C-alpha positions in Angstrom: 42.6 -54.9 122.0 43.2 -51.6 123.2 39.4 -50.3 124.8 39.8 -46.6 126.3 36.4 -43.6 126.4 39.6 -41.0 126.7 41.0 -41.5 123.3 40.2 -40.9 120.2 37.8 -43.3 117.8 41.4 -43.5 115.8 42.7 -44.9 119.0 40.6 -47.3 119.6 40.4 -50.8 119.5 43.7 -51.5 118.5 45.4 -55.1 118.6 47.6 -53.6 120.8 48.6 -50.1 122.3 50.5 -48.8 119.4 51.5 -47.3 116.5 54.7 -47.9 113.8 56.6 -44.7 113.5 57.2 -43.7 110.1 60.5 -43.9 108.5 62.7 -42.4 106.8 62.6 -43.8 102.5 61.7 -47.1 104.5 58.1 -47.1 105.2 56.2 -47.4 102.2 51.9 -49.0 101.4 53.6 -52.9 101.9 54.8 -51.6 105.2 51.6 -49.6 106.0 49.0 -51.8 104.8 50.5 -55.3 106.6 51.2 -53.1 109.9 47.7 -52.0 109.6 46.3 -55.6 109.3 48.2 -56.5 112.0 46.5 -54.7 114.3 48.7 -51.6 115.1 48.6 -48.4 113.4 50.8 -48.1 109.8 52.2 -44.8 109.5 54.8 -43.3 106.6 56.0 -39.9 105.7 54.5 -37.3 103.1 58.0 -37.4 101.9 58.8 -40.5 101.1 56.0 -40.4 98.0 58.4 -39.0 95.3 57.8 -38.2 91.9 60.1 -36.8 89.0 58.4 -33.2 87.8 55.8 -34.0 85.3 55.2 -37.4 86.7 51.8 -38.2 88.6 51.4 -37.4 92.4 52.8 -39.9 93.9 50.9 -38.9 97.6 48.1 -39.4 95.7 49.1 -43.1 94.2 50.2 -44.5 97.3 46.9 -43.5 99.6 44.3 -44.7 96.7 47.0 -48.0 97.3 46.7 -48.1 101.2 43.2 -46.8 101.8 41.1 -49.6 99.0 43.3 -52.5 99.7 42.5 -51.5 103.7 38.9 -51.2 102.7 39.1 -55.2 100.8 40.6 -55.9 104.3 37.9 -54.9 105.7 35.6 -55.8 104.3 36.6 -59.6 103.9 37.2 -59.5 107.8 34.2 -57.3 109.4 34.7 -59.7 112.7 38.9 -58.2 113.0 39.5 -55.1 110.8 42.6 -53.6 110.2 43.6 -50.4 112.1 43.7 -47.1 111.0 46.6 -45.6 108.9 48.5 -42.0 109.8 50.6 -40.2 107.6 53.8 -37.8 108.9 54.2 -34.8 107.7 57.6 -32.4 108.3 56.1 -29.3 109.6 59.4 -27.3 108.6 59.6 -24.2 106.2 62.4 -25.1 103.8 58.9 -28.1 102.8 57.7 -26.8 100.3 55.7 -29.9 99.1 53.7 -29.3 103.0 50.6 -27.2 101.2 49.8 -29.9 98.7 50.3 -32.2 100.3 48.0 -31.3 103.3 45.5 -30.4 100.6 45.9 -34.4 99.5 46.0 -35.8 103.1 42.7 -33.7 103.2 41.1 -35.1 100.3 41.9 -38.3 101.0 40.4 -38.0 104.7 44.0 -39.9 106.5 42.1 -40.5 110.0 45.3 -39.9 111.4 48.3 -37.0 111.2 51.8 -36.9 112.6 53.7 -33.8 112.6 56.7 -33.4 113.3 59.0 -30.5 113.6 57.2 -27.4 113.9 53.6 -27.5 115.7 51.4 -25.2 113.1 47.9 -24.5 113.3 47.0 -24.4 110.2 48.0 -28.2 109.5 46.3 -29.3 112.7 43.1 -27.4 110.9 43.7 -29.6 108.2 43.1 -32.5 109.3 40.9 -31.8 111.9 38.4 -31.0 108.6 37.9 -34.3 107.0 37.6 -35.7 110.5 41.3 -36.4 111.6 43.3 -36.5 114.6 47.1 -35.3 114.9 50.1 -36.1 117.2 53.0 -34.2 117.1 56.0 -35.1 118.6 58.2 -33.5 120.7 61.4 -34.0 123.0 60.5 -31.8 126.0 57.2 -29.8 128.0 57.7 -26.8 126.8 57.8 -28.1 123.3 54.2 -30.5 124.2 53.0 -27.3 125.7 53.1 -25.6 122.7 52.0 -28.3 120.6 48.8 -28.3 122.6 48.6 -24.6 122.2 48.3 -24.9 118.5 45.5 -27.8 118.3 47.3 -31.1 118.7 45.0 -33.5 119.7 47.8 -35.9 121.5 51.6 -36.0 122.0 54.4 -38.6 120.8 57.3 -38.2 123.5 60.3 -38.9 121.5 62.7 -39.5 124.6 66.4 -40.8 124.7 67.3 -44.0 123.1 64.5 -42.5 119.7 66.0 -43.7 116.4 66.1 -40.6 113.7 66.0 -37.5 115.2 65.8 -38.2 119.7 65.2 -36.7 122.2 68.3 -36.8 125.2 65.7 -36.9 128.2 64.6 -40.0 130.5 61.3 -41.4 129.6 60.9 -41.6 133.4 61.2 -37.3 133.1 59.4 -36.9 130.5 56.3 -38.4 130.4 55.7 -37.7 134.6 56.0 -33.7 133.5 53.7 -34.3 130.5 51.4 -36.1 132.6 51.2 -33.2 135.3 49.2 -31.0 132.8 47.9 -33.1 129.7 45.5 -35.8 130.2 44.7 -36.7 126.5 46.8 -39.1 124.0 50.3 -39.2 124.7 52.6 -42.0 122.8 56.0 -42.9 123.5 59.2 -43.0 121.8 62.9 -44.6 122.0 63.7 -48.0 122.1 59.5 -50.1 122.3 61.1 -52.7 120.2 59.5 -55.4 122.7 56.2 -56.6 124.5 58.1 -55.8 127.6 58.8 -52.4 126.3 55.3 -51.5 125.7 53.7 -52.5 128.8 56.5 -50.0 130.6 55.6 -47.2 128.5 52.4 -47.7 129.8 53.3 -48.5 133.8 54.9 -45.3 132.8 51.4 -42.8 131.9 51.7 -43.4 127.9 48.4 -44.4 126.0 50.5 -46.5 123.2 53.9 -46.9 121.9 55.7 -45.4 119.0 57.3 -49.0 117.1 60.3 -47.8 114.9 63.5 -49.6 114.5 61.7 -53.0 114.6 60.2 -52.7 111.7 63.2 -51.2 109.4 64.3 -55.2 109.3 60.7 -56.7 107.3 60.1 -58.2 104.8 58.2 -55.5 103.9 60.4 -52.7 104.4 61.5 -50.7 101.9 65.2 -50.4 103.5 68.6 -52.0 101.7 69.2 -56.2 102.7 72.5 -54.5 103.8 70.9 -51.7 105.9 68.3 -55.0 107.8 70.9 -57.0 108.1 73.5 -54.8 110.2 70.1 -54.2 112.9 70.1 -58.0 113.2 73.7 -57.9 113.5 73.5 -54.8 116.1 72.6 -53.6 119.4 72.4 -50.7 121.2 76.4 -49.8 121.8 76.6 -50.0 118.1 74.0 -46.6 117.8 75.9 -43.1 117.5 73.7 -39.6 118.6 74.8 -37.2 116.3 73.8 -33.7 114.6 75.9 -33.9 111.3 73.8 -35.9 108.8 71.0 -33.3 109.5 71.5 -30.8 111.4 69.9 -31.6 114.3 70.1 -34.5 116.5 69.7 -38.1 116.4 70.5 -41.8 116.3 72.2 -43.9 113.5 74.3 -47.1 112.9 78.0 -47.0 113.4 78.9 -49.4 111.1 77.4 -47.7 108.5 78.9 -45.3 109.1 82.5 -46.4 109.6 81.3 -47.8 105.9 80.9 -44.1 104.3 84.7 -44.0 105.6 84.1 -41.6 108.7 85.0 -42.4 112.3 82.1 -42.8 114.7 83.6 -41.4 117.8 84.7 -38.4 116.3 81.8 -36.7 114.4 81.7 -32.6 114.2 78.2 -31.6 114.7 76.3 -29.4 112.0 74.0 -26.7 112.7 70.3 -26.9 112.9 69.9 -24.3 109.6 71.3 -26.6 107.5 68.0 -28.6 107.6 66.3 -28.7 104.4 63.6 -30.4 103.2 62.9 -28.6 99.4 63.7 -31.7 97.9 62.2 -34.3 100.0 64.5 -34.7 102.9 67.1 -32.7 104.5 70.9 -33.7 102.8 68.9 -37.1 100.9 72.5 -38.4 100.5 73.2 -39.0 103.5 70.3 -40.1 104.6 70.6 -42.8 102.3 74.3 -43.4 103.4 74.4 -43.6 106.9 71.4 -45.8 108.0 69.2 -44.8 111.2 68.4 -46.5 114.0 66.9 -46.6 117.9 69.0 -48.6 120.9 66.2 -51.2 121.0 67.6 -52.8 117.8 69.1 -55.8 120.6 65.5 -57.1 120.1 66.0 -57.8 116.0 67.4 -61.1 115.7 65.9 -61.8 111.9 64.1 -60.3 108.9 60.6 -61.4 109.3 57.4 -60.5 107.9 56.2 -57.5 109.6 53.1 -59.2 111.3 55.0 -61.1 112.9 57.7 -58.5 115.0 53.6 -57.7 115.8 52.9 -61.1 116.9 56.2 -61.3 118.7 55.7 -57.6 120.7 51.6 -59.1 121.4 52.7 -62.1 122.9 55.9 -60.4 124.9 52.7 -58.0 125.9 50.8 -60.4 127.4 53.3 -63.0 129.1 55.4 -59.5 130.8 51.8 -57.7 132.0 51.0 -61.9 133.3 54.5 -61.9 134.9 53.8 -58.5 136.5 50.6 -59.8 138.2 52.2 -63.2 139.1 54.7 -61.1 141.3 52.3 -58.9 142.8 50.1 -61.1 144.2 
C-alpha cells in the first residue's frame, strides 16, 4: 500500500503507486470502476461522455454510476476500499463543453481532476471548490512551471514512449529537471506497462506511474476487439509518432495506419491550429480509425480483466523490488 505524508489524501492508501491514464473513447464507467476496485486511481476523459441534443447529460449519468457503485463497494469492503477516481478535462479553447463539465464535476465532488492541453486558474479553482486536487500533464519543464504557477497541485510528466499526445524528452531528463524545483505530487507517463517500469519511475523521483496502454486490451475497455488484438500482436517497433491526426505529436499503431490506407513511414505533418474539440474530440473520425498506443505494448500478451493487469503489475513490482534489494545487499 502506498503511504506518503507529502501526497494529497486522494493519492494515499493506494494498492500501488499508480494512476490509470484517461484513454480517449476507451475509458468509460466499467473500466474506471474496475481500476478503482483493483486499488489504483481509475480515470476517464470528460469528453468521452457524449449525448445527442435533447438527451440526458451523459457526464452526469457516468458520475452517478461511478460514485454510487464505488460507495456500495466501499460499504461492503471497509478494510479494502476502492481507490478514488479522476476525470480528465481538455482545457483547450475549442472545447465548448468545458464550463459545463467543470460545473458538473464540482457538483459531484470529483476527487481528482486531470487537466490537459492548457493550464488555467479557473479550472484549478473549480477543482479546489469541491475539495478536489488537480494534476496537469506536461511535456517539458517550462510547461511544468506554468502549471504550478496557475495553481495545479501536481504534475504528470509525459515523456517519450507515452501513448496518445506524447512528449519527446527522456524520463531521466524530464523528472530530474522538475525535481530540482518541485517537491509536490509527480507522476511519470511513458511505457509504464510493467511493475519493473513502475519501480523505475519511483527510482527516478516520480511518486506514481501513469499507466495507459496496458488497460486498452482489457475486457472492460470500450475498444474494438480488433484494436485490443492488435495491441497483443504488436511491440514497440510498431509505434509511429505523428502530428497528422490531431495537430499535436502523438504515438499510434502503425498497423492501424496501414489499414486506413496510409503509409506509416511517410505521413505529412499537421499544424497545432487544426486541433478542434468543439464536437468532443479533435478530428474524431481519424481518432476512431487510427489507434493510439505507447511503446510499452510489448508487455501486453492477452486480453484480460483490468484487475488482472493490476495484479500482474503488482507482482512484477514486488519481485523487482526484492531483486534490486538482493543485488544491493
